[in-house]
N, C-alpha and C positions, 0 to 999 in steps of 0.2 A: 048486276054482275058484269055486264059489258063495260060499264063505266069504270069499275074497279080494274078490269083487265087493261083498259086503255091507260089508266093512271099508273099502273105498275108494269107496263110492258118492258121498259128498259131493264128493270130489276129482274124480271122473269127471264129475259133473254141472256142477261149477264150470268145468272145462276145456271142456266142450261149450258152455257159455254164452259163455265168453271167445272161443273160436274162432268161434262164430256171429256175435258182434258184430264181430270182426275181418273176417270175410267180408263183412258188410254195409258196413263202412267201405271196404273195397277195391272193392267193386262200385260204391259211390257215387263214389269217386274215378275209376274207369274211365269211368263214365257222364258225369261232369263233363268229363273230358279229351276224350271224343268230342264233346261239345257246344262245345268250345273254351275251356272254363273250366279253370283250373289252380290249384294251391296256390301256386305261385310266379309272380309277374309276369303273371298272367292268360293264360298260354300264349304269351307273346311270345318273341322270339328271344334274349332275355337282356340287352337294352339297358334296364336297369331305370330309368335316368334318363328315358328316353323314355316308359316305361310310367307312371311317376308323373306326369309332365307331362300325358300324355293323360288320365289318370284325374282329375287336378285340374281340367282343362278341362271334362270332362264334368260334374263336380260343380258347378262354377261356372255352367255353362249351365243345369243343372237348377234351381239356386237362382234364376237370373234369370227363368226361365220361370215358376216358382212365384210369384215376387214380382210379375210382370206380371199374373198371373191374379187375385191376391188382394190 
């Protein structure tokens, strides 16, 4: 058993690192979902045309506010 572990140590460590990174990504996605963020359409109901329009309006408003300040 010890010989097998020594022969496969690099593979085992690599797999542990990959699974650890995967776990961190999944946890971050779950945390974002709970905060209302999402990978697709910002967590909306699926009306992506609406989401893009709303997002564009927010960007335009932020640019106008920034221009008014400076």
